[in-house]
C-alpha positions as CSV (number, residue, x, y, z in Angstrom):
1,X,64.1,27.3,-17.0
2,X,63.1,27.0,-20.6
3,X,64.4,24.3,-22.9
4,X,63.9,22.3,-26.0
5,X,63.2,18.9,-24.4
6,X,62.5,15.9,-26.6
7,X,60.9,12.8,-25.2
8,X,60.1,11.3,-28.5
9,X,61.6,11.6,-32.0
10,X,59.9,13.5,-34.8
11,X,60.3,16.4,-37.3
12,X,62.2,19.5,-36.2
13,X,59.1,21.5,-37.0
14,X,57.6,20.0,-33.9
15,X,60.2,21.4,-31.5
16,X,58.7,23.7,-28.8
17,X,60.2,25.5,-25.9
18,X,59.0,24.0,-22.6
19,X,59.2,25.2,-19.0
20,X,61.2,22.8,-16.8
21,X,62.5,22.9,-13.3
22,X,66.1,24.0,-13.0
23,X,68.3,21.0,-12.3
24,X,70.3,20.7,-9.1
25,X,74.0,21.4,-9.7
26,X,76.4,18.5,-9.1
27,X,80.0,19.1,-7.9
28,X,82.1,20.9,-10.6
29,X,79.0,22.1,-12.6
30,X,78.0,25.6,-13.3
31,X,74.7,27.3,-14.0
32,X,74.6,29.6,-17.0
33,X,72.1,32.4,-17.6
34,X,71.6,32.0,-21.4
35,X,71.4,35.2,-23.4
36,X,71.3,33.7,-26.9
37,X,70.9,30.2,-28.2
38,X,70.7,28.4,-31.6
39,X,69.5,25.1,-33.0
40,X,72.3,23.5,-34.9
41,X,72.3,20.6,-37.4
42,X,73.2,18.0,-34.7
43,X,70.2,19.2,-32.6
44,X,67.9,18.6,-35.6
45,X,69.4,15.2,-36.2
46,X,68.9,14.3,-32.6
47,X,65.3,15.5,-32.6
48,X,64.7,13.4,-35.7
49,X,66.2,10.3,-34.1
50,X,69.3,10.0,-36.2
51,X,71.6,9.5,-33.2
52,X,70.4,6.0,-32.2
53,X,72.5,5.8,-29.0
54,X,71.3,9.1,-27.6
55,X,69.0,8.5,-24.6
56,X,65.6,10.2,-24.2
57,X,64.4,12.5,-22.7
58,X,67.1,14.9,-24.0
59,X,67.5,18.6,-23.9
60,X,68.8,20.1,-27.1
61,X,71.0,23.1,-27.6
62,X,74.8,23.0,-27.3
63,X,75.2,26.4,-29.0
64,X,74.6,29.2,-26.6
65,X,76.1,32.3,-25.0
66,X,75.6,33.7,-21.6
67,X,77.2,34.2,-18.2
68,X,78.0,31.9,-15.3
69,X,75.6,32.7,-12.4
70,X,76.3,29.8,-10.0
71,X,79.0,27.2,-9.3
72,X,82.5,26.8,-8.1
73,X,84.7,29.9,-8.0
74,X,87.4,28.2,-10.0
């Protein structure tokens, strides 16, 4: 999978898409095939370290659209 993973804080201009292994699904989780994504202001703040209680490493990107491709039928 591809993701904006931060393992240290810095300017948003340093964000780069990285290839990562797809995580194993836990009970109740779904896998989404993302068709569109955006970087929103809270992603920028997180990348810059303005959320002091947010643990690293962290994958950014809560704004996305796609379709569920794996997970519970419900």
